ROMIBA-262628 format. One record per atom (N, C-alpha, C): residue in one letter; x, y, z. Coordinates in pm, whole numbers, padded with zeros to 5 digits, always signed. Atoms other than C-alpha are relative to their C-alpha. Layout:
N
AXYZ...
END
This chain:
366
X-00103-00115+00014X+04336-08283+02645X-00066+00123-00017X+00066-00137-00027X+04263-07932+02712X+00098+00104-00066X-00086-00117+00059X+04499-07723+02479X-00096+00120-00051X+00079-00123+00042X+04386-07371+02401X+00089+00071-00113X-00075-00050+00131X+04470-07242+02048X-00070+00130-00043X+00056-00134+00060X+04431-06878+01934X+00070+00019-00138X-00048-00019+00151X+04474-06811+01545X-00060+00129-00045X+00015-00128+00084X+04488-06448+01415X-00138+00074+00070X+00112-00046-00063X+04234-06337+01693X+00010+00140+00013X+00008-00161+00005X+04120-05981+01657X-00123+00029+00088X+00102-00048-00074X+03894-05778+01890X+00008+00160-00029X+00010-00130+00039X+03765-05438+01749X-00122+00062+00072X+00108-00064-00036X+03554-05183+01929X-00009+00133-00080X+00005-00116+00098X+03423-04951+01658X+00137+00008-00069X-00128-00012+00076X+03751-04805+01533X+00125-00036+00077X-00115+00015-00101X+03969-04905+01828X+00026-00165-00019X-00072+00131+00008X+04190-05224+01777X+00042-00047+00145X-00039+00035-00139X+04206-05382+02133X+00098-00108-00001X-00086+00133+00027X+04374-05714+02001X+00014-00011-00145X-00064-00028+00144X+04564-05717+01676X+00045-00137-00052X-00051+00117+00078X+04584-06065+01526X+00093-00093+00091X-00074+00080-00108X+04715-06285+01834X-00001-00125-00047X-00016+00155+00021X+04848-06627+01761X+00059-00057+00124X-00063+00043-00128X+04914-06830+02073X-00047-00151+00021X+00014+00147-00020X+04936-07215+02145X+00032-00029+00158X+00001+00033-00146X+04868-07316+02519X-00008-00148+00014X-00009+00151-00019X+04963-07690+02598X-00089-00036+00106X+00080+00055-00112X+04763-07912+02804X+00078+00015+00129X-00062-00006-00116X+04820-07868+03170X+00083+00129+00024X-00096-00118-00014X+05028-07545+03109X-00057+00107+00075X+00036-00131-00080X+05015-07236+03338X+00059+00112-00085X-00048-00122+00081X+05031-06935+03092X-00044+00136+00078X+00026-00130-00058X+05039-06577+03230X+00013+00106-00104X-00006-00113+00089X+04941-06291+03013X+00023+00129+00078X-00037-00124-00080X+05111-05975+03135X+00023+00108-00092X-00021-00124+00086X+05132-05624+03017X-00059+00123+00072X+00057-00132-00055X+05045-05251+03108X-00155+00001-00028X+00144-00015+00029X+04668-05144+03123X-00012+00033-00144X+00032-00033+00142X+04511-05130+02785X+00073-00084-00105X-00077+00048+00091X+04744-05377+02629X-00079-00132-00065X+00068+00111+00054X+04474-05643+02554X-00011-00129+00071X-00001+00135-00078X+04537-05914+02809X-00130-00037+00044X+00128+00048-00053X+04198-05912+02978X-00096-00014-00108X+00091+00013+00124X+04011-05868+02643X+00025-00142-00048X-00043+00135+00064X+04205-06187+02522X-00059-00114+00076X+00060+00109-00093X+04101-06380+02834X-00142-00021-00013X+00146-00002+00020X+03743-06277+02808X-00051-00050-00139X+00017+00061+00128X+03751-06385+02441X-00003-00159+00018X+00000+00141-00010X+03862-06724+02541X-00110-00064+00090X+00105+00038-00079X+03596-06736+02813X-00138+00011-00081X+00118-00028+00087X+03332-06630+02551X-00087+00115+00055X+00061-00110-00054X+03244-06318+02746X+00008+00120-00089X-00002-00097+00118X+03347-06112+02450X+00006-00077-00127X+00003+00059+00133X+03271-06187+02095X+00130+00035-00078X-00125-00037+00073X+03585-06204+01870X-00051+00071-00139X+00032-00062+00119X+03596-05977+01573X+00068-00072-00132X-00070+00075+00108X+03824-06221+01362X+00075-00105+00068X-00091+00101-00046X+04014-06525+01390X-00080-00121+00064X+00050+00120-00050X+03963-06857+01574X+00035-00027+00141X-00057+00052-00120X+03976-06990+01926X-00045-00154+00028X+00032+00141-00009X+03989-07369+01989X+00033-00037+00153X-00024+00068-00148X+03955-07554+02344X-00007-00137-00032X+00006+00148+00013X+04060-07904+02324X-00014-00049-00137X+00008+00038+00139X+04088-07900+01955X-00122+00045-00062X+00133-00043+00062X+03724-07767+01894X-00001+00154+00010X+00004-00149+00010X+03674-07423+01760X-00123+00045+00077X+00097-00032-00089X+03457-07242+02014X-00062+00147-00021X+00035-00141+00020X+03387-06913+01851X-00140+00042+00025X+00155-00011-00010X+03000-06961+01852X-00050-00083+00115X+00057+00080-00114X+02980-07167+02171X-00010+00089+00112X+00035-00091-00121X+02825-06986+02474X+00086-00043+00111X-00101+00013-00104X+03052-06941+02780X-00035-00139+00091X+00034+00110-00093X+02844-07210+02991X+00042-00140-00063X-00020+00124+00070X+02921-07473+02722X+00160-00023-00045X-00131+00016+00037X+03298-07417+02687X+00086-00077+00089X-00077+00096-00114X+03395-07627+03007X+00118+00085+00048X-00094-00091-00058X+03587-07324+03151X-00053+00045+00143X+00026-00063-00120X+03600-07185+03503X+00060+00124+00016X-00062-00121-00009X+03683-06834+03572X-00001+00074+00145X-00015-00050-00138X+03805-06656+03890X+00040+00159-00033X-00017-00167+00038X+03773-06261+03886X+00058+00078+00117X-00060-00078-00102X+03924-05977+04083X-00103+00005+00129X+00087+00005-00111X+03603-05950+04286X-00064-00150+00009X+00023+00135-00022X+03507-06283+04439X-00136-00052-00050X+00135+00038+00054X+03140-06271+04330X-00060-00119+00069X+00080+00099-00078X+03019-06487+04616X-00126+00041+00035X+00127-00035-00041X+02665-06507+04712X+00001+00021+00152X-00007-00037-00132X+02634-06326+05040X-00082-00092+00105X+00106+00085-00090X+02334-06537+05181X+00044-00144+00007X-00039+00155-00002X+02510-06871+05097X+00130-00023+00107X-00129+00038-00071X+02774-07033+05323X+00097-00044-00107X-00101+00020+00088X+03096-07134+05167X-00018-00134-00068X+00055+00121+00051X+02973-07491+05110X-00093+00019-00106X+00103-00029+00107X+02669-07365+04915X+00060+00085-00122X-00054-00075+00113X+02878-07116+04716X+00082-00092-00088X-00091+00094+00076X+03116-07387+04612X-00077-00107-00083X+00096+00109+00065X+02838-07636+04520X-00101+00058-00093X+00118-00058+00063X+02591-07388+04355X+00013-00043-00154X-00012+00043+00142X+02726-07448+03999X-00039-00150-00024X+00027+00143+00017X+02708-07828+04043X-00145-00034+00006X+00150+00032+00000X+02350-07819+04163X-00072+00037-00115X+00075-00036+00139X+02251-07623+03862X+00015-00087-00121X-00012+00100+00114X+02387-07896+03640X-00045-00137+00042X+00065+00113-00072X+02192-08149+03861X+00097-00117+00021X-00096+00104-00046X+02506-08331+03975X-00050-00077+00116X+00044+00085-00114X+02429-08617+04224X+00057+00062+00128X-00034-00060-00139X+02444-08495+04594X+00124-00048+00049X-00104+00066-00056X+02696-08746+04693X+00135+00043-00070X-00119-00024+00092X+02934-08652+04401X+00029+00152+00035X-00027-00140-00031X+02888-08263+04490X+00077-00008+00141X-00061+00011-00139X+02975-08346+04865X+00158-00039-00013X-00132+00050+00009X+03289-08544+04760X+00088+00114-00071X-00077-00113+00069X+03411-08257+04510X+00034+00102+00096X-00031-00132-00095X+03359-07979+04763X+00090-00029+00096X-00100+00028-00117X+03542-08158+05045X+00127-00012-00064X-00131+00008+00050X+03819-08240+04811X+00068+00131-00039X-00056-00137+00033X+03858-07890+04692X+00026+00067+00119X-00013-00067-00123X+03826-07751+05039X+00128-00051+00072X-00130+00045-00046X+04115-07988+05147X+00122+00055-00079X-00117-00063+00071X+04337-07866+04857X+00029+00130+00042X-00014-00149-00033X+04272-07507+04957X+00008+00033+00149X-00003-00007-00129X+04281-07573+05333X-00110+00094+00046X+00105-00076-00044X+03952-07422+05385X-00129-00091+00061X+00112+00090-00047X+03751-07723+05534X-00062+00045+00104X+00063-00062-00130X+03693-07547+05868X-00092+00125-00037X+00069-00121+00046X+03539-07256+05667X-00137-00042-00078X+00104+00023+00093X+03258-07439+05486X-00133+00039+00054X+00143-00029-00067X+02969-07344+05741X+00003+00156+00015X-00002-00152-00021X+03081-06962+05732X-00064+00064-00123X+00040-00092+00114X+02916-06682+05525X+00112+00085-00046X-00097-00089+00061X+03133-06468+05300X+00056+00127+00098X-00036-00126-00084X+03111-06166+05538X+00087-00033+00120X-00076+00042-00114X+03284-06379+05807X+00146-00035-00046X-00129+00050+00059X+03595-06447+05580X+00093+00120-00041X-00096-00101+00048X+03904-06248+05503X+00012+00011-00138X-00024-00012+00148X+03998-06137+05158X+00066-00120-00062X-00070+00114+00036X+04241-06426+05126X-00085-00115-00001X+00087+00116-00010X+03980-06678+05245X-00111+00021-00107X+00100-00014+00109X+03720-06538+04998X+00062-00027-00130X-00056+00027+00127X+03960-06570+04713X+00024-00151-00006X-00013+00140-00007X+04025-06938+04813X-00149-00051-00016X+00114+00060+00026X+03654-06996+04811X-00030+00021-00155X-00001-00019+00151X+03638-06846+04457X+00075-00096-00069X-00090+00096+00069X+03906-07076+04349X-00064-00136+00022X+00069+00134-00019X+03734-07373+04515X-00119-00023-00088X+00131+00015+00096X+03403-07298+04326X+00046-00037-00140X-00042+00041+00123X+03608-07323+04015X+00060-00146-00006X-00073+00122-00004X+03808-07630+04111X-00119-00118-00006X+00104+00100-00001X+03482-07831+04191X-00062-00036-00127X+00062+00011+00133X+03356-07790+03834X+00086-00099-00084X-00099+00087+00085X+03670-07985+03714X-00002+00030-00148X-00008-00042+00138X+03694-07775+03396X+00109-00038-00077X-00104+00026+00091X+03904-07817+03093X+00109+00103+00030X-00100-00130-00012X+04068-07461+03160X-00051+00086+00111X+00025-00100-00089X+04099-07236+03450X+00036+00146-00066X-00038-00136+00034X+04095-06859+03378X-00009+00103+00113X-00003-00091-00098X+04212-06600+03619X+00013+00135-00058X-00005-00134+00037X+04153-06239+03577X+00048+00090+00115X-00061-00077-00108X+04381-06045+03810X-00059-00037+00139X+00080+00052-00124X+04251-06243+04117X+00056+00052+00114X-00065-00055-00114X+04497-06085+04351X+00016+00161+00017X+00000-00137+00014X+04456-05719+04273X-00056+00071+00121X+00060-00069-00102X+04235-05646+04567X+00061-00029+00134X-00069+00037-00132X+04462-05800+04833X+00114+00091+00032X-00117-00091-00045X+04729-05618+05044X+00125-00094-00042X-00121+00045+00055X+05099-05678+04950X+00041-00145+00056X-00048+00126-00067X+05173-05963+05210X-00101-00108-00039X+00093+00098+00028X+04854-06144+05128X+00018-00051-00158X-00030+00021+00149X+04940-06121+04749X+00109-00122-00008X-00109+00102+00004X+05263-06309+04812X-00042-00129+00044X+00051+00123-00045X+05086-06564+05016X-00085-00083-00094X+00094+00058+00087X+04811-06623+04766X+00069-00052-00137X-00099+00049+00114X+05079-06651+04479X+00042-00145+00020X-00053+00123-00042X+05219-06940+04658X-00104-00103+00002X+00122+00088+00002X+04873-07098+04726X-00045-00040-00153X+00039+00018+00130X+04780-07067+04346X+00092-00096-00057X-00102+00091+00064X+05104-07230+04236X-00021-00137+00071X+00021+00118-00066X+05044-07510+04500X-00131-00087-00061X+00121+00051+00051X+04697-07564+04379X+00022-00066-00151X-00021+00036+00136X+04813-07588+04007X+00081-00128-00003X-00076+00128+00002X+05073-07850+04098X-00084-00120+00041X+00088+00111-00026X+04796-08057+04252X-00099-00035-00095X+00123+00025+00088X+04502-08012+04010X+00059-00025-00145X-00065+00002+00124X+04732-07973+03694X-00116+00019-00126X+00108-00033+00112X+04442-07806+03485X+00073+00120-00081X-00055-00113+00093X+04536-07585+03176X-00045+00141+00068X+00026-00117-00068X+04542-07231+03326X+00053+00135-00073X-00031-00129+00062X+04540-06890+03166X-00025+00112+00113X+00006-00103-00106X+04618-06605+03416X+00037+00140-00048X-00019-00145+00050X+04600-06225+03357X+00040+00074+00108X-00047-00103-00096X+04799-05973+03555X+00072+00111-00057X-00088-00107+00045X+04966-05650+03519X+00127+00002+00082X-00104-00001-00093X+05217-05741+03798X+00098-00110-00075X-00099+00085+00065X+05536-05878+03635X+00065-00104+00099X-00035+00110-00106X+05639-06049+03971X-00101-00110+00014X+00081+00110+00012X+05323-06250+03963X+00038-00087-00118X-00037+00068+00117X+05396-06340+03597X+00129-00102+00016X-00124+00086-00011X+05753-06457+03678X-00005-00108+00082X+00013+00102-00097X+05665-06656+03979X-00092-00108-00021X+00103+00110+00034X+05358-06850+03860X+00010-00069-00115X+00015+00052+00140X+05416-06904+03490X+00098-00114-00034X-00074+00092+00076X+05540-07205+03304X+00059+00083-00112X-00038-00101+00105X+05547-06945+03010X-00077+00118+00023X+00054-00127-00005X+05482-06585+03011X-00031+00061-00137X+00040-00076+00126X+05301-06390+02731X+00001+00145+00030X-00009-00152-00023X+05412-06021+02721X-00081+00069-00108X+00085-00083+00093X+05145-05804+02549X+00022+00150+00007X-00021-00136+00005X+05175-05450+02435X-00092+00047-00118X+00084-00056+00106X+04918-05242+02231X-00072-00105-00075X+00079+00106+00069X+04717-05549+02150X+00069-00104-00063X-00094+00099+00071X+05007-05754+02016X+00086-00080+00120X-00094+00061-00084X+05230-06016+02168X+00132+00029-00032X-00142-00042+00022X+05582-05889+02213X+00091-00121+00008X-00078+00110-00019X+05726-06215+02329X-00057-00103+00099X+00035+00118-00087X+05650-06557+02474X+00118-00076+00035X-00111+00084-00041X+05891-06762+02673X-00003-00037+00150X-00006+00041-00150X+05972-06906+03013X+00051+00130+00079X-00042-00113-00088X+06029-06642+03293X+00151+00038-00016X-00155-00025+00002X+06415-06688+03266X+00025+00055-00136X-00022-00046+00126X+06416-06642+02890X-00023+00151-00011X+00033-00146+00020X+06220-06315+02906X+00096+00082+00092X-00088-00087-00075X+06449-06182+03188X+00136+00012-00054X-00145-00005+00046X+06792-06287+03041X+00004+00025-00152X-00011-00012+00146X+06702-06288+02669X-00133+00074-00068X+00100-00059+00055X+06441-06028+02601X+00015+00043-00159X-00001-00022+00131X+06354-05976+02246X-00002+00144-00057X+00027-00149+00023X+06261-05615+02261X+00034+00093+00110X-00011-00096-00117X+06318-05308+02456X-00113+00011+00109X+00111-00008-00080X+05964-05309+02575X+00009-00121+00104X-00005+00121-00102X+06008-05662+02730X+00108+00012+00093X-00100-00018-00090X+06338-05575+02867X-00030+00093+00114X+00045-00110-00092X+06199-05273+03043X-00107-00037+00098X+00120+00037-00079X+05877-05445+03166X+00031-00108+00078X-00028+00112-00091X+06024-05754+03309X+00122+00033+00093X-00111-00027-00085X+06238-05707+03623X-00016+00118+00079X+00025-00110-00097X+06222-05477+03925X+00119+00020+00094X+00027-00119+00075X+06390-05215+03943X+00020-00041-00167X+00004+00020+00141X+06359-05197+03561X+00147-00006-00060X-00135-00015+00073X+06656-05248+03316X+00040+00151-00026X-00046-00146+00034X+06871-04925+03274X+00014-00002-00159X-00022-00025+00137X+06866-04795+02914X+00084+00135-00014X-00100-00123+00021X+07169-04556+02813X+00025+00006-00130X-00034-00037+00141X+07200-04384+02490X+00161-00026-00015X-00135+00030+00004X+07531-04497+02343X+00046-00005-00156X-00056+00034+00145X+07760-04533+02038X+00085-00125+00005X-00080+00124+00010X+07924-04850+01913X+00118+00035-00099X-00125-00037+00073X+08290-04783+01804X+00084-00128-00022X-00088+00105+00042X+08532-05009+01626X+00139+00059-00004X-00130-00052+00010X+08903-04980+01681X+00083-00128+00016X-00110+00107-00006X+09190-05237+01620X-00075-00137+00005X+00069+00132+00004X+08936-05518+01553X-00077-00033+00131X+00079+00021-00124X+08767-05472+01891X-00109+00118-00005X+00104-00101-00017X+08445-05279+01968X-00009+00048+00141X+00014-00063-00130X+08375-05030+02250X-00136+00083-00001X+00130-00076-00027X+08055-04881+02385X+00037+00137+00054X-00032-00129-00043X+08092-04520+02414X-00139+00067+00056X+00124-00053-00067X+07839-04362+02668X+00014+00155-00006X-00034-00157+00005X+08007-03995+02669X+00145+00008-00037X-00151-00020+00028X+08338-03831+02617X+00092-00046+00105X-00103+00046-00103X+08478-03953+02941X-00024-00152+00022X+00025+00145-00028X+08314-04309+02962X-00030-00095-00120X+00021+00106+00084X+08357-04593+02739X+00040-00137+00040X-00027+00116-00054X+08366-04965+02785X+00013-00103-00096X-00013+00087+00121X+08499-05265+02576X-00112-00097+00000X+00112+00100+00038X+08233-05493+02416X+00071-00143+00038X-00051+00142-00018X+08298-05865+02537X+00041-00062-00149X-00054+00060+00116X+08506-06052+02264X-00114-00100-00058X+00108+00101+00044X+08211-06309+02260X-00107+00065-00082X+00100-00072+00072X+07990-06037+02132X+00040+00085-00121X-00069-00074+00098X+08222-05873+01886X-00068-00039-00160X+00055+00042+00128X+08096-06085+01576X-00150+00042-00016X+00122-00026+00008X+07758-06029+01668X-00059+00151-00017X+00033-00146-00001X+07755-05649+01705X+00082+00074-00110X-00077-00083+00078X+08018-05565+01444X-00059+00080-00096X+00078-00065+00124X+07782-05472+01154X-00077+00140+00057X+00084-00119-00058X+07616-05209+01401X+00086+00112+00030X-00104-00109-00041X+07937-05012+01461X-00045+00138-00091X+00034-00130+00067X+07856-04635+01374X-00153+00019-00022X+00148-00006+00015X+07481-04712+01371X-00062+00115+00103X+00051-00100-00094X+07283-04418+01515X-00106-00063+00089X+00125+00016-00088X+07024-04433+01796X-00003-00146+00062X-00018+00118-00081X+07168-04732+01990X-00005+00016+00153X+00018+00005-00132X+07092-04812+02343X+00067-00110+00078X-00052+00112-00085X+07283-05010+02613X-00087-00019+00107X+00087+00060-00110X+07062-05223+02837X+00081-00071+00094X-00062+00072-00103X+07191-05324+03164X-00077-00005+00132X+00097+00023-00116X+07003-05464+03463X+00076+00072+00138X-00075-00065-00111X+07074-05287+03803X+00098-00096+00070X-00084+00100-00064X+07221-05612+03941X+00145-00026-00067X-00140+00010+00095X+07499-05597+03666X+00068+00132+00013X-00086-00130-00038X+07612-05258+03811X+00008-00005+00136X-00031+00029-00153X+07768-05321+04153X+00121+00076+00043X-00126-00043-00051X+08046-05207+04371X+00120-00070-00052X-00125+00071+00053X+08407-05292+04265X+00031-00093+00115X-00052+00100-00081X+08547-05603+04422X+00163-00028-00032X-00133+00020-00001X+08903-05710+04478X+00047-00071-00137X-00047+00082+00113X+08908-05955+04183X-00119+00009-00109X+00095-00028+00104X+08754-05870+03852X-00020-00122-00086X+00032+00115+00092X+08584-06137+03636X+00024+00048-00145X+00005-00050+00143X+08621-06122+03251X-00120+00077-00039X+00110-00084+00061X+08407-05866+03068X-00064+00089+00104X+00053-00095-00096X+08370-05648+03381X+00089+00139+00004X-00074-00142+00006X+08458-05275+03367X-00032+00081+00114X+00004-00084-00116X+08532-05052+03656X-00021+00150-00039X+00010-00145+00031X+08436-04675+03653X-00040+00058+00129X+00040-00084-00100X+08381-04395+03898X-00121+00088-00033X+00106-00077+00034X+08052-04211+03933X-00059+00074+00132X+00060-00074-00133X+07912-03948+04184X-00150-00060+00014X+00139+00059-00023X+07601-04111+04348X-00080+00113+00056X+00111-00119-00026X+07296-03894+04369X-00112-00039+00107X+00110+00040-00090X+07035-04104+04568X+00041-00139+00039X-00033+00134-00051X+07093-04404+04799X-00131-00051+00056X+00117+00068-00054X+06799-04641+04887X+00037-00132+00072X-00040+00113-00067X+06893-04896+05157X-00121-00090+00007X+00108+00086+00016X+06674-05203+05111X+00014-00133+00107X-00035+00122-00083X+06819-05438+05381X+00095-00087-00059X-00106+00107+00057X+06979-05720+05195X+00069+00062-00107X-00073-00072+00116X+07091-05475+04932X-00031+00145+00003X+00014-00143+00011X+07127-05108+04851X-00015+00046-00141X+00025-00058+00133X+06997-04926+04533X+00072+00138+00002X-00097-00115+00019X+07246-04652+04420X-00065+00062-00139X+00042-00050+00128X+07119-04403+04148X+00105+00117-00026X-00097-00101+00059X+07344-04176+03924X-00046+00038-00133X+00060-00044+00124X+07311-03996+03601X+00113-00010-00115X-00089-00007+00109X+07478-04065+03266X-00067+00040-00118X+00060-00054+00126X+07385-03868+02954X-00135+00050+00039X+00131-00036-00056X+07097-03722+03160X-00119-00092+00010X+00096+00112-00019X+06958-04055+03208X+00023-00058+00140X-00028+00052-00143X+06904-04185+03571X+00031-00150-00014X-00028+00147+00001X+07071-04525+03621X-00001-00042+00141X+00017+00088-00129X+07016-04780+03903X+00103-00103+00000X-00094+00114-00022X+07280-05012+04045X-00046-00065+00125X+00033+00071-00111X+07251-05274+04314X+00135-00028+00066X-00143+00001-00054X+07545-05270+04562X-00028-00079+00139X+00005+00055-00134X+07619-05449+04890X-00028+00105+00109X+00041-00101-00100X+07472-05269+05203X+00142+00067+00072X-00132-00046-00067X+07841-05254+05346X+00086+00075-00097X-00090-00055+00102X+07985-05098+05026X+00037+00144+00021X-00041-00147-00031X+07995-04745+05182X-00055+00110-00104X+00068-00100+00090X+07764-04574+04935X-00054+00105+00076X+00070-00121-00065X+07652-04223+05024X-00030+00108-00107X+00034-00097+00098X+07471-03958+04827X+00095+00122+00007X-00094-00126+00014X+07686-03678+04705X+00151-00037-00002X-00126+00058+00004X+07992-03893+04710X+00043-00088-00124X-00042+00083+00119X+08186-04063+04426X+00007-00151+00056X-00008+00143-00044X+08179-04445+04425X+00046-00072-00119X-00056+00086+00087X+08379-04696+04240X-00102-00117-00039X+00094+00099+00038X+08133-04916+04040X+00051-00093-00104X-00039+00104+00097X+08160-05219+03818X-00100-00045-00085X+00099+00061+00091X+07962-05307+03513X+00032-00138-00059X-00013+00136+00054X+07919-05666+03404X-00057-00004-00134X+00052-00021+00128X+07917-05631+03042X-00024-00130-00090X+00028+00125+00058X+07883-06009+02978X-00157-00014-00006X+00164-00008-00010X+07504-05938+03064X-00059+00114-00071X+00045-00111+00074X+07476-05640+02841X-00109-00032-00114X+00104+00016+00117X+07202-05589+02569X+00027+00108-00076X-00014-00108+00105X+07243-05370+02259X-00127+00008-00057X+00128-00012+00055X+06926-05224+02136X-00016+00095-00102X+00015-00096+00103X+06822-05046+01821X-00124+00074+00038X+00110-00090-00067X+06606-04762+01972X-00104+00027-00111X+00083-00040+00106X+06453-04696+01629X-00112-00113-00028X+00080+00120+00030X+06297-05046+01598X-00059-00062+00134X+00025+00055-00123X+06288-05141+01967X+00051-00145+00021X-00052+00130-00004X+06465-05468+01879X+00125-00005+00086X-00123+00044-00072X+06738-05628+02101X+00084-00061-00113X-00089+00049+00111X+07031-05687+01851X+00071-00116+00054
END
């Protein structure tokens, strides 16, 4: 079993706290992605698991054994970096087998492992080539193969796709997911790209300023964010945040955005939100896909309104429209045939069954 456990893990550089008491349980064979903006502590956390950074406090366990003082080479982990770190004078086979040779693994076993990894990664025909003869995607596969042949307890990936172009990133995401489905090794993957996090992970760990904001499945983080930070970080385009007031009238609640625009709160949310009526500093969170063009038949908890459109961005399968409420730019997603045009008013519909009410003073989703 190769569970990874972090208990109150701290990393301090002089007076700077890079990681602030992280607690995390990673199950055997699970694919966990650490995601967050630059400087949030995700790479530092990964490097502490690898043993490349000393921890300032807390415990890290791999397979149930605390490894705080165990050197990286004895932790039975394999790491894939941004730069492929391939030996330029060795061919692909030699690069993949080098670590096994250092461990004095029998030659026939090395050959079997390298060929098996090459088959998984579809690089069998590249085994005789030097790194300079490979594309970026092929080099990344070789780096992954070098990790796979070691048959480690844990794979660690540190932003492995950041040096690739956009099309190749998409292709390599798929390849990494396929590899994990075949190899089923516990994997910790670091990225700043929330699309990578959503598409690859069994669970996503969203980090901010050295702390874990939320841990959950991609769908949970998208539909049930715990904080404004998570709600805004996960999803592209990002969730809209509109300053609002919560009003109570005749046993019902309304979200007031300004003097001209208010919307009824769904009856299913009334009990949940009732105690926050009149509270200052509230924010309505609504994703762009929940602001669309009006359609002939309205579903429950949908509210129509007119708004002058300022910017239109055709995306092919959809069109993004931008307008302003309370000096805040709002994005909606409409059908390309909806007739949206900059400078013209458009009838839009908000799906309030998907709304989030946020306490801006604490950043918590209510």
